[in-house]
TORLUM-160964 format. One record per residue (C-alpha): residue in three letters; residue number from 0; x, y, z. Coordinates in steps of 0.25 Angstrom, whole numbers, plus 5000, padded with zeros to 4 digits. Layout:
N
 residuo num    x    y    z
     ala NUM    X    Y    Z
...
This chain:
191
 residuo num    x    y    z
     met   0 5207 5213 5231
     thr   1 5197 5214 5241
     gln   2 5185 5205 5241
     ser   3 5171 5210 5243
     ile   4 5163 5207 5256
     ser   5 5153 5199 5248
     gly   6 5164 5191 5241
     arg   7 5170 5188 5255
     ile   8 5156 5184 5260
     his   9 5154 5175 5248
     leu  10 5168 5168 5251
     ala  11 5165 5166 5265
     arg  12 5152 5160 5262
     met  13 5159 5150 5252
     ala  14 5169 5147 5262
     thr  15 5159 5144 5273
     ala  16 5151 5135 5263
     met  17 5163 5127 5259
     ala  18 5167 5125 5273
     ala  19 5153 5120 5276
     val  20 5154 5110 5264
     ala  21 5168 5106 5269
     leu  22 5163 5104 5283
     val  23 5151 5095 5279
     leu  24 5160 5086 5270
     val  25 5171 5085 5280
     ala  26 5162 5082 5292
     gly  27 5153 5073 5284
     ala  28 5165 5065 5279
     arg  29 5171 5062 5293
     pro  30 5169 5048 5297
     ser  31 5157 5046 5307
     ser  32 5154 5036 5316
     val  33 5139 5037 5313
     val  34 5133 5041 5299
     ala  35 5118 5042 5297
     gly  36 5116 5034 5310
     gln  37 5124 5022 5306
     ala  38 5138 5019 5312
     met  39 5149 5020 5302
     val  40 5159 5009 5302
     pro  41 5172 5012 5295
     ala  42 5178 5002 5285
     ala  43 5187 4992 5294
     gly  44 5202 4995 5294
     gly  45 5201 5006 5283
     lys  46 5206 5020 5283
     pro  47 5197 5033 5282
     leu  48 5197 5040 5269
     thr  49 5191 5054 5266
     ile  50 5186 5058 5252
     pro  51 5185 5073 5253
     tyr  52 5181 5085 5244
     leu  53 5173 5078 5233
     ala  54 5164 5088 5225
     asn  55 5154 5085 5214
     ala  56 5162 5086 5201
     thr  57 5150 5082 5193
     lys  58 5143 5095 5197
     pro  59 5154 5105 5199
     ala  60 5145 5116 5203
     asp  61 5138 5108 5214
     leu  62 5142 5110 5229
     asp  63 5142 5095 5231
     phe  64 5154 5089 5239
     thr  65 5156 5075 5246
     ala  66 5167 5069 5255
     ala  67 5169 5055 5261
     gln  68 5175 5048 5273
     cys  69 5178 5034 5269
     asp  70 5184 5022 5277
     thr  71 5192 5012 5269
     ala  72 5192 4997 5272
     ser  73 5205 4991 5277
     asn  74 5206 4983 5263
     gly  75 5205 4997 5256
     glu  76 5194 4991 5247
     gln  77 5181 4998 5253
     met  78 5178 5012 5258
     asp  79 5166 5016 5266
     cys  80 5164 5031 5264
     arg  81 5155 5042 5270
     phe  82 5152 5053 5261
     arg  83 5147 5067 5264
     gln  84 5141 5076 5253
     val  85 5138 5091 5254
     phe  86 5132 5100 5244
     leu  87 5127 5114 5243
     thr  88 5115 5117 5234
     pro  89 5108 5130 5231
     ser  90 5096 5132 5241
     pro  91 5083 5132 5233
     ile  92 5078 5143 5243
     asp  93 5089 5153 5243
     ala  94 5098 5154 5231
     thr  95 5110 5160 5239
     ala  96 5110 5148 5248
     cys  97 5116 5134 5247
     val  98 5111 5122 5254
     ile  99 5121 5112 5260
     thr 100 5118 5097 5260
     thr 101 5126 5085 5265
     asn 102 5124 5071 5262
     gly 103 5131 5059 5268
     tyr 104 5132 5044 5262
     glu 105 5141 5032 5263
     arg 106 5147 5023 5252
     thr 107 5156 5011 5252
     phe 108 5167 5010 5242
     his 109 5175 4999 5236
     arg 110 5189 5001 5230
     glu 111 5189 4999 5215
     thr 112 5204 5004 5212
     pro 113 5214 5010 5222
     thr 114 5207 5024 5219
     arg 115 5193 5021 5216
     trp 116 5181 5017 5225
     thr 117 5167 5013 5222
     ser 118 5154 5012 5229
     ala 119 5141 5007 5223
     glu 120 5128 5007 5229
     ala 121 5117 4996 5227
     pro 122 5108 4998 5216
     val 123 5095 5005 5219
     gly 124 5081 5008 5212
     val 125 5075 5002 5200
     cys 126 5087 5006 5191
     gly 127 5097 5000 5201
     leu 128 5105 5013 5202
     val 129 5119 5011 5208
     glu 130 5127 5023 5213
     thr 131 5142 5021 5212
     thr 132 5152 5030 5219
     thr 133 5166 5030 5215
     leu 134 5177 5036 5223
     glu 135 5191 5039 5216
     asp 136 5203 5043 5224
     gly 137 5212 5053 5217
     gly 138 5221 5054 5229
     thr 139 5220 5062 5242
     thr 140 5207 5070 5241
     his 141 5205 5068 5226
     trp 142 5193 5059 5226
     thr 143 5182 5057 5215
     met 144 5168 5052 5218
     thr 145 5159 5047 5207
     leu 146 5144 5044 5209
     arg 147 5138 5036 5198
     thr 148 5124 5030 5197
     thr 149 5122 5017 5188
     thr 150 5110 5008 5186
     thr 151 5110 4993 5187
     arg 152 5097 4992 5179
     gly 153 5100 5001 5166
     ala 154 5100 4989 5156
     asp 155 5085 4984 5160
     his 156 5080 4998 5164
     pro 157 5086 5009 5154
     glu 158 5079 5020 5161
     cys 159 5088 5017 5173
     gly 160 5100 5022 5166
     ala 161 5094 5034 5160
     ala 162 5093 5042 5173
     leu 163 5107 5039 5179
     pro 164 5114 5051 5184
     ala 165 5128 5055 5179
     ala 166 5140 5051 5188
     glu 167 5143 5061 5199
     val 168 5158 5064 5203
     tyr 169 5164 5071 5215
     asp 170 5178 5074 5216
     trp 171 5189 5083 5223
     arg 172 5190 5093 5212
     asn 173 5182 5106 5212
     thr 174 5178 5106 5226
     lys 175 5177 5121 5228
     arg 176 5164 5126 5222
     pro 177 5157 5140 5222
     leu 178 5145 5142 5231
     pro 179 5132 5145 5224
     cys 180 5126 5151 5237
     ala 181 5129 5161 5248
     ser 182 5125 5153 5260
     ile 183 5123 5139 5264
     gln 184 5111 5132 5271
     pro 185 5110 5118 5277
     gly 186 5103 5108 5268
     ala 187 5101 5093 5270
     ile 188 5111 5085 5278
     glu 189 5110 5070 5274
     arg 190 5116 5058 5281
């Protein structure tokens, strides 16, 4: 069966877009000697670990992906990770275009079990909001990341617990997603 020219063009555009996403994730996850103007110091005596191919599972229609390059401490109880997130969103100006945006951030994790790592940020704001990130190792490239926000002030401030977002999950399943656009344009590149 022959494929129409428009069908071949659409497939070529999709392949180009997914190659761009893969390039951003892989390039962003590589260890770097300088991140955001600060020298990175890998965990002493540990080994590097790559957490690839995580797609937003909570919002399966979104083109939202992340990956990490981590350094584990020699005792295996701590892991310093540099994350790179990339997402494509429909352009508010051109309905046929998507905007590609990247974001980088760092987290330090502590081992809870042989396959589970947790990182909790310090409480912020009046409600004492705490963002906790959990990584679970399902073997090889089968990682799951869960982002959860809680409050430390829910008991004495009932309004604080009312506005908490649901947990957000990223995992290795469903990483291939259809593109809602025919072209891609640059957006913000953060950190």
